[in-house]
C-alpha positions, 0 to 999 in steps of 0.5 A: 864316610866321615872326613875331617878338616881343620880350621884356621885356628887348628881345631879339628871338626867333623866334615861332610857326612856323605849320603848313602846314595848319590846325592842330587841337589840340582832338582826337587826331590826327597832328602832323608835323615835317619838315626838309630841308637841302641849302643850307648858307650857310657850307660849301664851294660857298657865296659866304659859306663861312667858315674853319670851313666850309673846314676842315670840308671838305663842301659843298652837297647836291642831294637833301635838301630835295627828299626832305623835301618829298616826304615832307611832300607824301605826309603832306599828301595820302595819309597815313591813320590811322583817327580820327587824321588829320594835324592839323598839318604843320610844314616847314623847307626849305633847298633848293639853287638848282636843287633841285625841291621837291614842288609842293604844299609849295612852294606853301605856303612863304611867307616865311622857311622856312629850316632855321636854328638859330633857325627849328628851335628855334622850330619844334621847340618849337611841334611839341612843344606840338602833340604834347603836346596829346593823349595819343592823338596821333601824332608824326612827325619826318623830318629829312635833310641833312648829319650827324655823330655824337659817339658810337656811338648819336648822330646830329646834323643840320647846319643851314643856318647851320652854320659861321656865323662867329658860332658859331666858339666854339660850333661846333655851334650850327648843328646839332641832336642828333636822338638827344637830341631823340628822347630828350627827347620819350620821356616820358609827357606827350606823344604816346604814339605817335611815329615818328622818321626821321633821314636823315643821314650818321653820320661822326665829325668830326675835332673829336671828337679836338681837344676835350673838349667840342663846344659849341652843339648843340641838344638838350632836357631828357631826363626820368627818369620814364616813356616813350612807349608807342612811339617807334622811331628809324629811322636811315638809316645805321649808326655811322660810315657815309655816307648816299647820294643819287641826284644831283638826285633823292632820298636812298636812304633817302627813295626806299626810304621813299616806295616803302614808303608810296606803292606799299605795299612796306612794307605787310602784311595779316593775310591774311584776306579784306578784311584791311586793308593797313597799314604798321607799326613791324614792317613798317618794321623788316623793310622799310627795311634791306633796301630801302635796302641794295638801292638802295646795292648797285646804286650800289656803296655800303654803307648799313645802316639802324639801328632803335632806340628803343622798338619796339612794333608800332604802326600808321603808315599804313593803305593805301586799297587792297591794293598791287600785286605783280610775280608771276613763275611759271616752270617749274623748270630741267630740266622740260618747260614744255609739260607744265604748264598752270595756273589762277590764282584770286583771291577766287574769280575766275579770272584765268588759265585753262589758262595755258601760256606760261611764264614767267607775268609779271604785275602783280597785287593783293597777297592770297591766291591759288589756283593749280591746276596740271595736268600732261599726262604723267603726268596729274595735278592739284595745288593750292597757296595763294599769299600774294602780298606786295609788292613781288614774288613768284616761284613755281616749278612743279611745286609 
């Protein structure tokens, strides 16, 4: 909950923004900050739309706060890192009136949890303190909402009170420069493993052509010395692009990310027996751009994920079990399907014996398989190893 205190001068400030779970700074662990903004008090569609909000020409969202809440719920319920469990979770949400928030998160949000500049400033400070409590900590940031960019590498999140008339002479007071915040935490005296997910549009606003300086945007001091060991920044869209969402559902970026984490589509294994399935920096770099673009293609849009920052292959999440894979085994065009039977084995267990009904479509556990193929004419046998990776694999016979 948000409490307040007064400085010696009598000025009122926002105080500690509590973690949704009991915070533990006594030992290394994971600390997370999640911000989702769908409702904008001073933009189009609000009763309080300001003159600046009208000029900006954008309105309310329907999926940002829900997407943020789904990611926060996953962190609270399913996130797993050996010896580095979730030790704090800070969440700010500004949902639209009809937006559905993840029940487990909604139940914990009491009081003022709006994603305003004042609340974000207070929560970022508390989050940075938590992240810096142990060198071996992991820091995770996920933000989603309207966004702009002032430079090719930038990504600015617009907050609930963006376009507040009181900010008319410092236009971007109700905004936070996520690239600058990422850079501000990239130093040696904080969590040395960090993951940043910034799910915003990256259009260039008209203001950029009108002013030499656009004031007010929240940032942070950027150290000249040292850097974190790992600090990838995943931007949901490339420079100048929009970031899309399914109406009243999830953003495309969050949809892809949740599939990668919940269903293990972004997980990979070293391939050896009992080798753990993990989501890492490298697997996210490989998975997210393709997964988001696939969803965008289906909607007739273009959305290209950018991966920047300091990229080393740190582990993000450890799966509790191997993910499922959609497997298809078919007969190559022009070949007689009645000429082939096959045995499919996994870890010595026979899953399909003398299978002859083609194509074979099955949902199986990811991992190493052996396929033994028998041809009737001429009589022959062949064998191959299948390394099945999520989300789907296809195999064509003959081998």
